[in-house]
C-alpha positions as CSV (number, residue, x, y, z in Angstrom):
1,G,199.4,44.7,32.9
2,Q,201.7,44.5,29.9
3,E,203.3,47.8,30.8
4,K,204.5,48.8,34.3
5,L,205.1,52.3,35.5
6,G,208.4,51.2,36.9
7,N,209.7,50.8,33.4
8,Y,209.6,54.6,32.9
9,Q,211.2,57.6,34.5
10,I,208.6,60.4,33.9
11,L,204.8,60.3,34.5
12,A,203.0,63.4,33.0
13,I,199.3,64.0,33.5
14,P,198.3,66.7,31.0
15,G,195.7,69.4,31.0
16,G,192.2,68.9,29.5
17,F,189.0,67.6,31.0
18,S,189.4,64.0,32.1
19,Y,186.0,62.3,32.2
20,G,184.4,65.6,31.3
21,D,185.2,66.9,34.8
22,D,182.2,65.0,36.0
23,V,181.7,65.2,39.8
24,R,184.7,67.5,40.2
25,S,187.7,68.3,38.0
26,G,190.1,65.4,37.9
27,K,188.1,63.5,40.6
28,I,187.4,60.3,38.6
29,L,190.9,59.9,37.2
30,A,192.3,60.5,40.7
31,L,190.1,57.7,42.1
32,E,191.2,55.3,39.3
33,L,194.9,56.1,39.9
34,N,194.5,55.5,43.6
35,S,192.4,52.3,43.1
36,Y,194.4,50.6,40.3
37,L,197.9,52.1,40.3
38,G,198.3,53.3,43.9
39,D,201.0,50.8,44.7
40,Q,202.9,51.3,41.5
41,I,202.7,55.1,41.9
42,N,204.1,54.9,45.4
43,D,206.9,52.7,44.3
44,F,207.5,55.0,41.3
45,T,207.8,58.1,43.4
46,Q,209.6,56.7,46.4
47,Q,211.8,53.8,45.3
48,K,212.3,54.5,41.6
49,K,212.6,58.3,42.2
50,G,210.6,59.0,39.1
51,L,209.3,62.4,38.1
52,V,205.7,63.4,38.1
53,L,204.3,66.4,36.3
54,G,200.7,67.5,36.5
55,V,199.5,70.5,34.4
56,C,196.1,72.1,34.9
57,N,193.7,69.1,35.0
58,G,196.8,67.0,35.8
59,F,197.5,69.3,38.8
60,Q,193.9,68.8,40.0
61,V,194.3,65.0,39.6
62,L,197.6,65.0,41.7
63,V,196.0,67.0,44.5
64,R,192.9,64.8,44.5
65,T,195.0,61.6,44.7
66,G,196.8,63.1,47.7
67,L,200.2,63.0,46.0
68,L,200.4,66.8,46.3
69,P,201.2,68.5,48.5
70,F,202.3,66.0,51.1
71,G,202.5,62.6,49.3
72,T,199.4,61.1,51.1
73,M,197.9,58.9,48.5
74,G,194.2,58.4,49.0
75,Q,194.0,61.4,51.4
76,M,193.4,64.9,50.1
77,Q,195.2,67.7,52.0
78,A,194.2,70.5,49.7
79,T,192.0,71.2,46.7
80,L,191.6,73.2,43.5
81,T,188.1,74.8,43.4
82,D,186.0,77.2,41.4
83,N,187.6,80.4,40.3
84,D,186.5,83.4,42.3
85,S,185.4,85.1,39.0
86,G,182.8,82.3,38.6
87,R,183.9,81.7,35.0
88,F,186.5,80.0,32.8
89,E,189.7,82.1,32.6
90,C,191.9,81.7,29.5
91,R,194.7,84.2,29.0
92,W,198.4,84.9,29.7
93,I,199.5,85.7,33.2
94,N,202.7,86.5,35.0
95,L,204.3,84.1,37.6
96,K,207.1,84.4,40.1
97,V,209.3,81.4,40.4
98,E,210.4,80.9,44.1
99,D,214.2,81.1,44.2
100,K,214.5,78.7,47.3
101,S,212.6,75.9,45.7
102,T,214.1,72.4,45.8
103,C,212.0,71.3,42.8
104,V,214.2,69.5,40.3
105,F,212.0,70.7,37.4
106,L,213.0,74.3,38.1
107,D,216.8,73.9,38.4
108,G,218.1,77.0,36.7
109,V,214.6,78.5,36.3
110,N,214.3,81.7,38.3
111,G,212.8,85.2,38.3
112,S,209.5,85.5,36.5
113,V,207.8,83.7,33.6
114,S,204.7,84.2,31.5
115,Y,202.4,81.3,30.9
116,Q,198.8,80.8,29.8
117,V,196.0,79.7,32.1
118,A,192.9,77.9,30.9
119,H,190.7,76.7,33.7
120,G,187.5,77.1,35.6
121,E,188.5,75.4,38.8
122,G,192.0,76.7,39.6
123,K,191.8,78.2,43.0
124,F,194.3,76.5,45.3
125,F,192.7,76.1,48.7
126,A,193.7,74.4,51.9
127,G,193.0,74.7,55.6
128,Q,195.2,77.0,57.7
129,R,197.3,74.2,59.1
130,E,198.0,72.7,55.7
131,L,198.6,76.1,54.1
132,T,201.1,76.9,56.9
133,R,202.9,73.6,56.3
134,V,203.1,74.3,52.5
135,E,204.8,77.6,53.3
136,K,207.0,76.3,56.0
137,E,208.3,73.5,53.9
138,K,208.7,75.8,50.8
139,L,206.4,73.7,48.7
140,A,204.9,76.6,46.8
141,V,207.0,77.1,43.7
142,F,204.9,79.4,41.4
143,R,202.9,82.4,42.5
144,Y,200.6,84.8,40.6
145,V,202.1,88.3,40.5
146,D,201.0,91.8,39.6
147,D,202.7,94.2,37.2
148,F,205.4,94.9,39.8
149,G,206.3,91.3,40.3
150,K,204.6,91.0,43.7
151,P,202.5,88.0,44.7
152,T,198.8,89.1,44.6
153,Q,195.3,88.0,45.5
154,E,193.8,90.7,43.2
155,Y,192.0,89.8,40.0
156,P,192.8,89.7,37.1
157,A,196.6,89.2,37.9
158,N,195.5,86.3,40.1
159,P,193.0,84.6,37.8
160,N,191.3,82.4,40.3
161,G,191.8,83.7,43.9
162,S,194.3,81.1,44.9
163,L,195.3,81.4,48.6
164,N,198.8,83.0,49.0
165,A,198.7,83.5,45.2
166,I,199.8,79.9,44.8
167,A,199.9,78.7,41.2
168,G,202.0,75.6,41.5
169,I,203.5,73.4,44.2
170,T,206.0,70.6,44.6
171,D,206.3,67.8,47.2
172,S,209.1,67.4,49.8
173,S,211.2,65.4,47.4
174,G,211.1,68.1,44.7
175,R,210.3,65.4,42.1
176,I,206.5,66.0,41.9
177,L,205.3,69.2,40.3
178,G,201.8,70.5,39.8
179,L,200.7,73.8,38.4
180,M,197.6,75.3,36.9
181,P,199.3,77.5,34.1
182,H,200.4,75.7,31.0
183,P,204.2,75.6,30.4
184,E,203.7,73.3,27.3
185,R,201.9,76.2,25.6
186,F,205.2,78.2,25.5
187,V,207.8,75.8,24.2
188,R,208.3,77.8,21.0
189,K,208.7,81.6,21.0
190,T,206.0,82.0,18.3
191,Q,203.4,80.7,20.8
192,H,203.6,84.0,22.7
193,P,201.1,86.5,21.4
194,N,203.7,89.3,21.3
195,W,206.7,87.4,20.0
196,R,207.3,89.8,17.2
197,R,207.5,92.8,19.6
198,I,209.8,91.2,22.2
199,P,213.4,91.0,21.2
200,N,215.4,87.9,22.3
201,L,212.3,86.2,23.6
202,E,213.0,82.7,24.9
203,P,210.2,80.1,25.3
204,Q,209.9,80.1,29.0
205,G,207.9,76.8,29.4
206,L,210.6,74.8,27.6
207,Q,213.0,74.9,30.5
208,I,210.8,72.7,32.6
209,F,210.7,69.9,30.1
210,E,214.5,70.2,29.4
211,Q,215.1,69.9,33.1
212,M,212.9,66.8,33.4
213,V,214.8,65.0,30.6
214,K,218.2,66.1,32.0
215,Y,217.3,64.8,35.5
216,A,216.0,61.5,34.1
217,K,219.2,61.0,32.1
218,Q,221.3,61.6,35.2
219,M,219.2,59.0,37.2
């Protein structure tokens, strides 16, 4: 109890395999957050207007806490489940950034980006009512796209079979973001496998982190 979440402005839950992905990916950490930090997280997101980022395993955790997509701590409204391919997918993919998103992480980020995925349970799945609400409230902010920039369900452009090609979502406040691909793996241009062949290449994952810091400073 020496440190309080309210003393900070950004909570980031990274990728990896928390608790070895026992039970389900991110499940145990989600239970611990709900059990021990639920009140602090609610205050952090609602009163303190803090930012929350969940990448890959962190996205799984946020969905299992209930923070995403609808901010219902302790009540899951969606899930991230096994890839349709039945195997771990680790490669670069293309994403569309929704231009009407209210997500503060994506201010100034538009068009398409290329990130790396590295997951075995990345398929975004929800019931029809919840999926319709996600679309109606414009909570889907990243989608897997094909070579023509169109959202797709087809493998391998969609690496996991996510419904509506959803790769990342935000909440209604725009201050919580979760996505399966890894923007932190593209914060230097030399991290891209073809950086020598692409002139004027900019590290497309860096923008998210710059926007986080910019927003926190303004607040």
